[in-house]
C-alpha angles and dihedrals in degrees: 000000000000120000115244114244117249123239117200108216107209113210097152098116092064121084120257120268094349125114116235130167091259092050091051089051093050099043093049092046095044091050088061097039092057089057091061123087108225105076144027116229131216115190115213106195147145090229121107110247093236091056095057120105118267091245088068100032092056096039096082093242113151113239126205115187120206132175118277118237113200094195107086095214090049091048093049091047091050091050091047090055101040105035098067092054092046095046090052094044096053096032092236117190098198141012117219114195118194087203131062095239128061141153119311132259103010118190092200131068114278133192118197130190125231109201097170144337100230094143091056099039097041104021098155093056095065133066116274095239092055091052092047093052090047092051091048103043106029097061089049090052091047092051093050097045129092095208139008117214109215114197094214142011088254090057090049088052090053090051089051091047101046102027106027091160089068100034093110090063092063121106121180114229114169123222124225137203106313106188107149135176106228101146100261122170117295132241134192112255091190088088090072110104115195135263095042145145125222132221109198130198144051107291114248128157094268090060088074098211091174093077091053091051093049092047091052090050091052090053092047090052088056091050099261118120113186128202107233124176124195115213110200138035132309098192094157093044090236093142094041092050092048092052091048093048092050092049095236111178102191105073123235104219119213116220109198126185099022116167117238091251088057091046089054092053091046091054094045096054097041122105088220149337115245119209115180101171124147091200135016138166094216110321108225096198090068092059093038090055095044093048088057094046097254114147114242129217111187146163117278097240126134098255094050091048086052095048105031094042114178092334098090146056111242131209136179104265090223094052113084092177090058091052090048090053091050092050092048091052095048096045094047103039116066092179091055090051090052091050092048091048092055093044091049093051090051091049095047090055087072089073127065137158090223089062091044091051091050091052094046091049089052088057091052091048092051091051092047093050093050096044115104112247 
């Protein structure tokens, strides 16, 4: 009986024991990959083994925990030094990195994941040092990788646009709803006052919170104050500053550190999810909301048309009045909410981690077959 090849799953760029969008992606995908027969998986992570989700703990996947280095150059240097020894020690056939940047100069096949191209699309909205590291390390990772997993057709288009030399390496593999229960910090859902809308995600410049603030002010000026709750972090105070600048009276409360079970309940009881982004790689909250029957109002940008399908109301992300009209419709029309809920559930069924795992495994098989023995 032949021995199954080993894939090293590189999770070292993500912080220890803290859920991020990339970590959600990987844990959901790996839980499915380990159910498939073609490969063995070794997870290289900064997470403690006892903090990992049950889907991974009970899958038989081997876990190696290493220190987390917050500095990107330090992290890349550490990976460059340690990965060759580990690949040789375990006889790994492939490295799969859930991030777009890895250690340098691999002598083994590598697959990286491109979740978005924020630093290329919106360069002036991010710190200079972050852009410099991206422009240094990402092209090196592209050059040294066999394939690049793109989480949407829009992400593949950005790869084609900004890095045409490597466009042929791109393969689109869609994400799916990635709500997990991994024992994150808790939060009190009793603060949620119905009816309400939710705004999900850590606030970065691409989230475009200004249009939400202006839309809420328009509604307040017409006598309608909406309860809106933000689930995520606002470390740079982008949302808070936008609300202050617009003169919004009704506060938008940020709920940080919610468990996934709380997030599920928050989605289920919300009148709608609001997504105001000007750019996304995929936008998991849209599919999470739709899979739970929550109506979605989102920006009319290509990736959200691609992901949300016909299960959402769309508005121009520069037009606060258009967003205000959408919110007014959804909050005041129960029949419309019911229609949107059904349409969203149908749309979300297009995406599954089982399908994503099958497509990722096919990439690994292609690389293994073409690799010299």
